[in-house]
N, C-alpha and C positions, 0 to 999 in steps of 0.2 A: 110609635109605641116602643117602650124600652125592651131590650132583649132580656133573656132570663138571667144572665150573669150580672147585668146592670141592676136588676131587681134584687138579686142576692146581695150585691155590694151595698145597695141602699139599706137593706135590713141589717147587714153586718155593721155598717157605720152607725146606724141608729142604736143598735143594742150595745156595741162597744162604747159608744159615746155616753150612753146612759149609765152603763156600769162604771165607767171612769168618773162620771159626775157623782153618782149616788152609791156605788157599790164598794169602792176601795176601803173607805173608812169602816163600814160594817164588817168587811172581811178581816181587817186588822183587829177588830174587837172580838169577833167570834172565833177566829183561827189564828191567833198570834204566832204560833210556831211556823205557819206557812206564809204569813203576810207581814210580820212585824219583826224588825231586828231587835235582838235582846242584848243587853238590857234595854228597856223601853227608852226611846230617844224622841221625845215630843217635838223637838225642833226639826229633826229630819222628817218625821211623819207629817208635820204641817207643810213642809216644803213639797214633799211628794204629793200630798193630797191637793195642794194648790196647783201644781203643774199638771197633774192628771185630770183634775176637774176642768181646768182651762182647755186642755186638749180635747176633753170630752165634749165641751160646748161646741168647739169648732168641728168635731166629727159629726155631731148631730146636724149642724148647719150644712155640712158637706153632703149629708145623706139626701138632701133635696135635689142636688144636681152634681153627682160625683164627677162627671166629665170635666167640670170646671175647677176641680180641686185635686188634681192628680198629685201635685207636689205635697200637699198636706197629707194625703193618704199614704204616699210613699214615705214621708217623714215619720208618720205614726207607725207604720209597719217596720221600717228599718230601725227606728229608735227603740221599739219594743224588743226586737231581736237582739240588739246590742245590749240593752238593759238586762234581758234574760241571760245573755252570755256572761256578762260581768258578775251578775248575782250568782250564777252557777259556780263560777270559779271561786268566789268568796265563800259560798256555802261548802264547797269541797275542802277549802282551807280551814274553816272554822267549824268544828263538829257541832257546836251549839246552834248553828244556822242550817243544819241539814234539812230541816222541815221545809225550807224554801224550795228544795228540789221536787217536792210534791205539791207545792202551793203556787206561788206567783211565778216561779221560773217557767214551768211548762205552760201556764196560762199566757204569759207574755210572749213566749216563743210561738205558740199557736196563733195568737192574735196577730202577731207580726207577719208570720208566713201567710196567713189568710189575706191580710190587707195587701201585701206585696203581690200575691198571685192574682187577686181580684182588681187591683188598681187599673184604672182606665189606661189603655195603651196611649203612648205619646204620639203627637203629630209631628211629622217631619217639617222642618222649616225650610223654605226655599231660599236659595241664595239671591241677594238683590241683583 
């Protein structure tokens, strides 16, 4: 029987994965100041949507057995933290993008931290 943190990780992976697949585009449309760079850049948006939807599919698949997908979970976590950090710097530099400090920057930072903290612990490899 899975322990409680494993159950929480499964739920987090499923929810984050589904939001990455289905939620990023609506957030860009409903709250452009917090989720969309201005002026509108459709090529950038398509690239981001494609990358995050793909990552979302793999997070949903990983939710079935997180222990077998530690590297993916850590990648999703750390890349979200790095993405949030870069976006925060850019939002501070460009006053027109300050809305991101209340939108996708904190969301990606929180998602990243939660994934890193909940990621399955690594196994030690024995020397041959």
